[in-house]
N, C-alpha and C positions, 0 to 999 in steps of 0.2 A: 504494500500500498504505500504510494508517494505521499511525502510531507507536504503540508501546506506551505505556501509561499511565506518566506519570513521577513520581506520587505515590509517595513512599517507603513509604506504607503499603500499596500496592498491588503495586508490582514485586516480582519474585521468584517468578514463576510458571513455575519451571523446568520443562523437559520431564523425564520420567523416565528414569533409565537403562536399559540394554537388560534388567536383571533387577529392576527395582525394584517391578514389579507381580506378580512370580512368587510361586507360594506358597513360604511360607518365605523371603522376601526378606530384606533386610537389617535391616528393623525389624520382622521378626516370629518371627524364631526359625527353625531348621531342623526339618525332618520332614515326615511326609505332610500334604496339605491337611486341615485341620480335626480333626487329631488331635494332642493334646500328647504331647511324648516326655520322659522323664525327669521332672524336676518343673517343665517349663515349662508356662506357661499355653496353653490352646486358641488356636491362631493366629486362629480365627474370632471366637471370643469377644472376643479382644483388639482385632481390628478393628472390631467392633461397640461396645465401649467408647470406643475412639478416636474412631469416627464420631458417637456421642451426645455425647462432649465438644464435637466441632465444632458441632453442632446447639445445644447449649446455648448456647456462645458466640454462635452467630448469633441465637439468641433474646433475649440480653441487649441487642441493638440495637433500643431501644425507639422511636428517632427513625426508623427504618426508612431510614437512609441507607446502609447496606450496611457492611460490614468488610472490610478488605484481607487479604491473606495474613499480611503481617508482622504486623500487629496482631493478628490471630486467632491465630498461633501463639505470640505473646509472652503472650496471656490464657490460653493453655490448657497453655503449657509444652511445647511440641512444635517439632521441626526445621521450618524453612519448607518444605522440600522433601516432608516427608511431609504436611504440610497441604494443599500444593499439589495432590499426588497424590489425596488423598482427596476434596478438593473437587470435582476434575475427575469423579470416580467417582458423586459425590453429584448434580452437576449433570445427569449423562446419565441417572441415574434420577429426575429431576424433583423431588428433594427439596430441591435449592439451586438458586438463581438467579444467574448472574453478569451484572451491569450492563456491556453492551458498550461504554459511553462512559467509565465512572470503573475497571471492571475489579474494582469490589468485589462482595461476596457477600451475599446475604441468604436468607431460608428461601424454598422455592418453595412454588408452588401446590398441588403434589401432597401436600405435607407437611399444609398447611392444611386440604386436603379430607378427609385421613384423621383429623386430630384434629377438625375439625368434626363428623364423624360419630359420632365417640367422645364428644364432648361431648353430643350430642343423646341418647345411649344413656344416657350418665352423668347426665343431668339427671332423667331418669324413674328412675333407680336411687337416687341419692342423694337427691331432693327429699322424697319421702313421708314419711321419718322426720322430717326438720325440720317437714313440715306438720302431723304427728300430734302432735308436741310443742308446736306454736303452738296448735293446735286446743284442746289440753288446758289450757293456759296462760290461754287466752282464754274457754273454754268458748263456742266459736263456730266455725262452719263456716269452713274455709280453702280456697281454691282456689288451683291452678296453673294459669295462661292463657298463651296464646301468641297473637302477632298473625297474622292471616290477611286480607291485604288491607285492607279497612276494618273487619274484625270481629275479634272475641277469640273464641278457642276454649279452653273449659274442658277441660283434659287429664286432671286429678285432682282429686278433692274429699275432704277430710278433715274428719270432724265428730268433736266429743267424745265420749266413750264413752256419756253419756247420751243423746247422740241418734245414735248409729251405724247405726240403720237408714236414715238420710237420706244416708249418706256418698256415694253416687255419684249423686244426683238431678240434678246438672248436669254430668256428665262427658258430653262430646260435644256441648254446648249451644253455640250461638254467640250473640253480642250485639254491638250496634253499638260499636265502639272510640271513637267520639267520644264517646259517653255514658256510658261506664263507668270506674270507676278503673283497673283493670287496663288497660284500653285505653289511656287517657290516660298512664298512668305508661310504657308503652311507645311510643307515638306521641312523647311529649316527648323519647325519645332521637334522632329523624329530624333530619336538615338541614332546613332551610325548603324547598329545592328537592325532598328526597324526601318531605316531607309533602304539597306542592302536586301532584306528580306521582300521589301515592296517591289523592287526592281530585278529580283534574282532571275526572273524568266523573260525579261524585256531587253531587247538591243536598243538602245537609243541612238545609234547611229543612223542618220539619214531621217529618223521619225519625225524630226522638225528640222528641215535642211539649214535654216538660218539660226538655229539655237546654238547658245555658246558650251551647252552641255550634250556633246556627242557619245559621252560615255559616262559610267556611274563615277569615275575618277574626277571627270570635269564637272558632274554635277555637285560633288561634295565641295568642290573647290568655290563653285558658285554660291552655294548655301551659306559656306563660311562667310563670305560677304555679306550675305543677307543677315545673318546673327549679328555681325559686328555692326551693320548700319541701323537694325531694327526694324527695317522694311525692306520690300522688293520692288526694283525698277526695272523693267525690260523695254529695251529700245529694238523694235523692228525684227525681233527673234521669233516671234509667232505670226505677226502679219505685217508686211512691209507698209512702212509710212506711218506705223503706230507705235504709242508708247502706252506702258500700262505700269500702274504704281499699287502697291498693296501692302496691308498689314493685317497681322493675324488677329483674331477675337479671341479670347480666353473665357471659360466659364469659371465655376465657383470651386472646380478643382485645381484650376490652374492649366487645364488641358486646352489646346486650340481646337475650336470647333468649327470655324469659319473665318473668312477673311474679307475684308473691305477692298474693292478694287476699284480705280477711277481709269479708265482707258479713253484715249482720244488721239487726235492727229498729232504726230510727233511735231511736226512745223510750229504749232501753235503751242502746244502744251509743254514741251521742253525747256522753253523760255522762263517757265515759272516753276519749275519742278520741285525746288526747295519748299515753296508755298504748298503746293500741292501734296507732299510728301507730311509736312506737318499737320495739314488738316485731315488727311486720312488717317494719320497715327492718333490724333485726337478723336475722331469718330470711331475708331476701333477700341480705344480707352473707354470711350463713353457706352459702347454696346458692352463691352466687358464688364464694367461696373453694374450695368443693369442686370447682368447675368450672375451677380454675386461676386465676381473676381476682384482680388486685391490689386489694385494698380500703384505704381510709383507715381511721384509728382509728375514725371515726364512721359507717363501714359504706359510705362513699361510693366511686365509681370515679374514680381519678386521671383528669385532663383529658390528652387525648393532645397530643404537641407540635403546633403548627399553624403 
């Protein structure tokens, strides 16, 4: 039989008493389940509030090392026994996970799955307004793109009012990610092994004749430039006479989920490329914050602990 963890931050996962989990138990007030009596708060609402406090506490674990019962109880100002009981229920629901070795707790995969599904819907809800504002500011067409395999897909396009008839011309269209600014902005967020896995069965030579990336080694060098700049700029590599500028959008986990892209005529847009880069970066940071991402003052996403 394995010993219980001795870490003082972990111990104290005491079993509940015989009436601890009953409706109207010692920490929930008396009365029928789900109904407030007198001036008391609704017990179910109180439980939900307390569970949310626990989840918020666990969400503060940026290093993803897990948090023990004692530390979590101190963080949210609750009794250790109450926190222990609530955590067990959340573990059973899949919303929280317990490390069997350390005894510490972290947010569960079920919660991440729910949050990710919500973030995807929220992306299509909050992005259009930001895109329309950017299109009006720059008087250029703006796109919202996502990565699909080795291609980028345009989910949404917004044009300035003077060119409103062309707003949906590119929606649903795909393009090779390695040769486009939106594709490079997203590919640059992958790990080296993730990039090689994605392109393991694809020969880049000749796929986009004017692209600087004619091999995987070429692509890795180009993406290093993108990471350094914080945005991607492509001139006449996908389409002659055109320029594209893009910046990645990140969600609450810090993962790149889409990119803001501005495309236009090289002859006119290149003269103000610095302004466009700054505005595209700002728009991507605004959408990222709306998705719950933590961004730095310059719009970047803080590096995760490694």
